[in-house]
C-alpha positions as CSV (number, residue, x, y, z in Angstrom):
1,X,95.5,134.3,259.1
2,X,92.4,136.0,257.5
3,X,94.4,139.4,257.4
4,X,97.4,137.6,255.9
5,X,95.2,136.0,253.2
6,X,93.8,139.6,252.4
7,X,97.3,140.5,251.2
8,X,97.9,137.6,249.0
9,X,97.5,138.1,245.3
10,X,94.6,136.7,243.4
11,X,94.8,134.2,240.7
12,X,94.5,136.5,237.8
13,X,97.4,138.8,239.2
14,X,99.4,135.6,239.5
15,X,98.8,134.7,236.0
16,X,99.8,138.3,234.8
17,X,103.0,137.7,236.8
18,X,103.5,134.3,235.2
19,X,103.0,136.0,231.6
20,X,105.7,138.7,232.5
21,X,108.1,135.9,233.6
22,X,107.5,133.8,230.6
23,X,108.0,136.8,228.3
24,X,111.1,137.5,230.2
25,X,112.7,134.1,229.3
26,X,110.9,133.1,226.2
27,X,109.7,136.3,224.4
28,X,108.0,136.2,221.1
29,X,109.8,138.0,218.3
30,X,109.9,138.2,214.4
31,X,107.1,136.2,212.8
32,X,105.8,135.1,216.2
33,X,105.5,138.7,217.4
34,X,103.4,139.3,214.2
35,X,101.1,136.4,214.9
36,X,100.7,137.4,218.6
37,X,99.9,140.9,217.7
38,X,97.1,139.8,215.3
39,X,95.8,137.4,218.0
40,X,95.9,140.3,220.5
41,X,93.9,142.7,218.3
42,X,91.3,139.8,217.7
43,X,91.2,139.0,221.4
44,X,90.6,142.6,222.5
45,X,87.8,143.2,219.9
46,X,86.1,140.1,221.2
47,X,86.4,141.2,224.8
48,X,84.9,144.6,224.1
49,X,82.1,143.1,221.9
50,X,81.2,140.7,224.7
51,X,81.2,143.7,227.1
52,X,78.7,145.5,225.1
53,X,76.6,142.4,224.8
54,X,76.5,141.9,228.5
55,X,75.6,145.4,229.5
56,X,72.1,145.8,230.7
57,X,70.5,149.0,229.3
58,X,67.8,148.8,231.9
59,X,70.3,149.0,234.7
60,X,71.8,152.1,233.2
61,X,68.3,153.9,232.8
62,X,67.3,152.9,236.2
63,X,70.7,154.3,237.7
64,X,70.2,157.9,236.3
65,X,68.3,158.8,239.6
66,X,71.7,158.5,241.3
67,X,73.1,161.5,239.4
68,X,75.0,163.1,242.4
69,X,76.6,159.9,243.1
70,X,77.7,159.4,239.6
71,X,78.9,162.9,239.4
72,X,81.2,162.5,242.3
73,X,82.5,159.1,241.2
74,X,83.2,160.6,237.6
75,X,84.9,163.7,239.1
76,X,87.2,161.5,241.1
77,X,88.1,159.3,238.1
78,X,88.6,161.8,235.4
79,X,89.4,165.1,237.5
80,X,90.8,164.2,240.9
81,X,93.3,161.4,239.6
82,X,94.6,163.6,236.7
83,X,95.0,166.6,239.0
84,X,97.0,164.3,241.5
85,X,99.1,162.6,238.8
86,X,100.2,165.8,236.9
87,X,100.5,167.6,240.1
88,X,102.9,165.0,241.2
89,X,104.7,165.1,237.9
90,X,105.1,168.9,238.3
91,X,106.5,168.7,241.8
92,X,108.7,165.6,241.3
93,X,109.6,165.6,237.6
94,X,112.7,163.6,237.9
95,X,111.6,160.9,240.5
96,X,110.8,158.4,237.8
97,X,112.1,157.7,234.3
98,X,110.0,159.2,231.5
99,X,108.3,156.0,230.5
100,X,107.5,155.1,234.1
101,X,106.1,158.8,234.6
102,X,103.9,158.3,231.4
103,X,102.6,155.0,233.1
104,X,101.8,156.8,236.2
105,X,99.9,159.6,234.4
106,X,98.3,157.0,232.2
107,X,96.7,155.3,235.3
108,X,95.2,158.7,236.3
109,X,93.4,158.8,232.9
110,X,91.8,155.5,233.0
111,X,88.1,154.8,233.9
112,X,87.0,152.8,236.9
113,X,86.8,149.2,237.0
114,X,83.3,147.4,236.7
115,X,83.4,143.9,238.4
116,X,85.6,144.6,241.4
117,X,84.0,148.0,242.1
118,X,80.6,146.4,242.3
119,X,81.9,143.3,244.1
120,X,83.6,145.5,246.8
121,X,80.5,147.8,247.0
122,X,78.4,144.7,247.7
123,X,80.6,143.3,250.3
124,X,80.7,146.5,252.3
125,X,76.8,146.7,252.0
126,X,76.8,149.8,249.8
127,X,74.6,151.3,247.1
128,X,75.1,148.4,244.5
129,X,72.6,149.8,241.8
130,X,74.5,153.1,242.0
131,X,77.9,151.2,241.7
132,X,76.7,149.4,238.8
133,X,75.7,152.4,236.7
134,X,78.6,154.5,237.9
135,X,81.2,151.7,236.8
136,X,79.3,151.3,233.5
137,X,79.2,155.2,232.8
138,X,82.9,155.3,233.8
139,X,83.8,152.4,231.3
140,X,81.6,153.9,228.5
141,X,82.8,157.5,228.9
142,X,86.6,156.1,229.3
143,X,86.4,154.3,225.9
144,X,86.2,157.8,224.4
145,X,87.8,160.3,227.1
146,X,90.8,158.2,228.0
147,X,92.4,158.2,224.5
148,X,91.6,161.9,223.9
149,X,92.9,163.0,227.3
150,X,96.0,160.9,226.6
151,X,96.5,162.3,223.2
152,X,96.2,165.7,224.5
153,X,97.9,165.5,228.0
154,X,100.8,162.9,227.4
155,X,101.6,164.1,223.8
156,X,104.1,166.7,225.3
157,X,105.9,163.9,227.1
158,X,107.3,162.4,223.9
159,X,105.9,158.9,224.3
160,X,102.2,160.0,224.2
161,X,99.7,158.8,221.6
162,X,98.8,161.0,218.7
163,X,95.2,161.8,217.6
164,X,95.5,159.1,214.9
165,X,95.4,156.5,217.7
166,X,91.9,157.5,218.4
167,X,90.7,156.1,215.1
168,X,92.4,152.7,216.1
169,X,90.6,153.0,219.5
170,X,87.2,153.3,217.6
171,X,88.0,150.2,215.3
172,X,89.3,148.0,217.9
173,X,87.5,148.9,221.1
174,X,84.5,151.1,220.6
175,X,83.1,149.6,217.4
176,X,83.2,146.1,218.8
177,X,81.3,147.4,222.0
178,X,78.6,149.1,220.0
179,X,78.2,146.0,217.8
180,X,77.7,144.0,221.1
181,X,75.0,146.5,222.3
182,X,73.3,146.3,219.0
183,X,73.2,142.4,219.0
184,X,72.4,142.1,222.7
185,X,68.6,141.4,222.1
186,X,69.9,138.2,220.2
187,X,73.0,137.2,222.3
188,X,72.5,139.0,225.6
189,X,70.8,136.0,227.2
190,X,73.5,133.7,226.0
191,X,76.2,136.0,227.3
192,X,74.6,136.2,230.8
193,X,74.3,132.4,231.0
194,X,77.8,131.9,230.1
195,X,79.2,134.8,232.2
196,X,81.6,132.5,234.1
197,X,83.1,131.2,230.7
198,X,83.4,134.8,229.3
199,X,85.3,135.9,232.5
200,X,88.0,133.5,231.4
201,X,88.0,134.8,227.7
202,X,88.3,138.3,229.0
203,X,91.1,137.6,231.3
204,X,92.7,135.4,228.6
205,X,92.9,138.6,226.3
206,X,94.4,140.5,229.0
207,X,97.1,137.8,229.5
208,X,97.7,137.8,225.8
209,X,98.3,141.6,225.7
210,X,100.7,141.3,228.7
211,X,102.7,138.7,227.1
212,X,102.9,140.4,223.8
213,X,103.7,143.8,225.3
214,X,106.3,142.5,227.6
215,X,108.0,140.3,224.9
216,X,108.5,143.5,222.8
217,X,109.8,145.2,225.9
218,X,112.1,142.4,226.8
219,X,113.6,142.4,223.1
220,X,114.3,146.1,223.7
221,X,116.1,145.5,227.1
222,X,113.4,146.5,229.6
223,X,115.0,144.6,232.6
224,X,118.4,146.2,231.8
225,X,116.8,149.5,232.2
226,X,114.9,148.9,235.4
227,X,117.0,148.9,238.6
228,X,115.9,148.1,242.2
229,X,115.4,151.7,242.6
230,X,112.8,151.9,239.7
231,X,110.7,149.3,241.4
232,X,110.8,151.0,244.7
233,X,109.8,154.4,242.8
234,X,106.8,152.5,241.1
235,X,105.6,150.9,244.4
236,X,105.9,154.3,246.4
237,X,104.3,156.3,243.8
238,X,101.3,153.8,243.3
239,X,100.8,153.6,247.1
240,X,100.8,157.3,247.6
241,X,98.4,157.9,244.7
242,X,95.9,155.2,246.0
243,X,96.1,156.4,249.6
244,X,95.3,160.0,248.8
245,X,92.5,159.1,246.6
246,X,90.9,156.9,249.1
247,X,91.3,159.5,251.8
248,X,89.6,162.2,249.6
249,X,86.8,160.1,248.5
250,X,86.1,158.8,252.0
251,X,86.1,162.1,253.8
252,X,84.9,164.1,250.6
253,X,81.7,162.0,250.4
254,X,81.0,162.3,254.1
255,X,81.6,166.2,253.9
256,X,79.1,166.3,250.9
257,X,76.5,164.6,253.2
258,X,76.4,161.4,251.4
259,X,74.8,158.3,253.3
260,X,76.9,155.6,254.4
261,X,75.8,153.3,251.5
262,X,76.6,155.9,249.0
263,X,79.9,156.6,250.6
264,X,80.9,152.9,250.1
265,X,80.0,153.3,246.4
266,X,81.9,156.3,245.9
267,X,85.0,155.0,247.7
268,X,85.2,151.7,245.8
269,X,84.2,153.3,242.3
270,X,86.1,156.4,242.7
271,X,89.4,155.0,243.6
272,X,89.9,152.3,241.1
273,X,91.4,152.1,237.8
274,X,90.7,149.5,235.2
275,X,93.5,147.2,233.9
276,X,91.1,145.3,231.9
277,X,90.6,148.5,229.8
278,X,94.1,150.1,230.5
279,X,96.3,147.2,229.2
280,X,94.6,146.8,225.8
281,X,94.1,150.4,225.3
282,X,97.7,151.0,225.9
283,X,98.6,148.4,223.3
284,X,96.7,150.6,220.9
285,X,97.7,154.0,222.1
286,X,101.6,153.6,222.7
287,X,104.5,152.6,220.5
288,X,105.3,148.8,221.2
289,X,108.9,149.8,222.5
290,X,107.2,151.7,225.3
291,X,104.1,149.6,226.2
292,X,105.8,147.1,228.7
293,X,107.1,150.0,230.8
294,X,104.1,152.1,230.7
295,X,101.7,149.3,231.8
296,X,104.0,148.2,234.5
297,X,102.9,150.9,237.0
298,X,99.1,149.9,236.1
299,X,99.6,146.3,236.8
300,X,101.1,147.0,240.3
301,X,98.4,149.7,241.0
302,X,95.7,147.1,240.0
303,X,96.9,144.5,242.5
304,X,97.6,147.0,245.2
305,X,94.0,148.6,244.8
306,X,92.4,145.1,245.0
307,X,94.3,144.2,248.3
308,X,93.5,147.4,250.0
309,X,90.0,147.6,249.1
310,X,89.5,144.0,250.1
311,X,90.4,145.1,253.6
312,X,88.2,148.3,253.4
313,X,85.3,146.3,252.1
314,X,85.5,143.9,255.1
315,X,85.8,146.8,257.5
316,X,82.7,148.3,255.8
317,X,80.9,145.0,256.3
318,X,81.8,144.8,259.9
319,X,80.6,148.1,260.6
320,X,77.3,147.5,258.8
321,X,76.8,144.2,260.8
322,X,77.5,146.1,264.1
323,X,75.0,148.7,263.2
324,X,72.5,146.0,262.5
325,X,73.1,144.5,265.8
326,X,72.6,147.8,267.4
327,X,69.4,148.6,265.7
328,X,67.9,145.4,266.5
329,X,68.8,145.8,270.1
330,X,67.1,149.2,270.1
331,X,64.0,148.0,268.0
332,X,64.8,150.7,265.2
333,X,63.9,150.0,261.7
334,X,66.6,147.9,260.0
335,X,66.3,150.2,256.9
336,X,68.3,152.8,258.8
337,X,71.4,150.7,258.9
338,X,72.6,151.9,255.6
339,X,72.7,155.5,256.5
């Protein structure tokens, strides 16, 4: 029963699916689309502002000592993923439609997640401080690097963003984040106390983006252009991409001589992509007519990575507990259990 529950989608994913369903039957259009577009822009700005307010500078400074772990995670996020994605596109250029291929490549350019990477690292008894810093670095770098890479690498595919979109990214995402950091001494404590409330505001902004994006896509006939074969293409491509990255980060970290706790951090931070950053960023980077199709592979990849990593985290936890039992039985220092 527990293994079955591991594969069940979480509430947030179900809410995203609900937004897609509602947009399919009751899409916003005309003046309604304009209103939702403005609300979406405001919600995204608030989300990144609060992320800046919640980010602890002390944690970032303390994590600089783990530079080898950070380097491997960033390499997996911004080098390994793009190499795999564009390699796949070169080998199989006609496997997916152009918009869906853009969506798959867009996944490869995104930063890692923050909350889920840290949570899974903690569950697996990995190096949590390193995970916190690595995920934070990835998010900070991604706000700048992702739109630049998208402008350069996806431009040639016809639907990619231009360099003018980078200015929109700064105004709608980076500037609110910087303002949140500047005002952190005054509002940081409040943001920390109300983290459970802010979680819902963050997710609410994502749901608003999903509904607005899919409404525009529905009005342009998204479902008429997606066959059963297209869904299979997305599922298989996402699954292969995730499986390859998980294998490389797992065995690569061992080959590089990292300890077990660092391996856990590398696997969970280096294999994930952030829908929380990717969906609103896509709303700024890409034309409204293509956003719905482009974020579809990301939404599916997001749920897939959560389910698979939940299983892996529990396996790491069981392995850790077994090591602890063995060490207690042999009388060895418990501190060696993380190695």
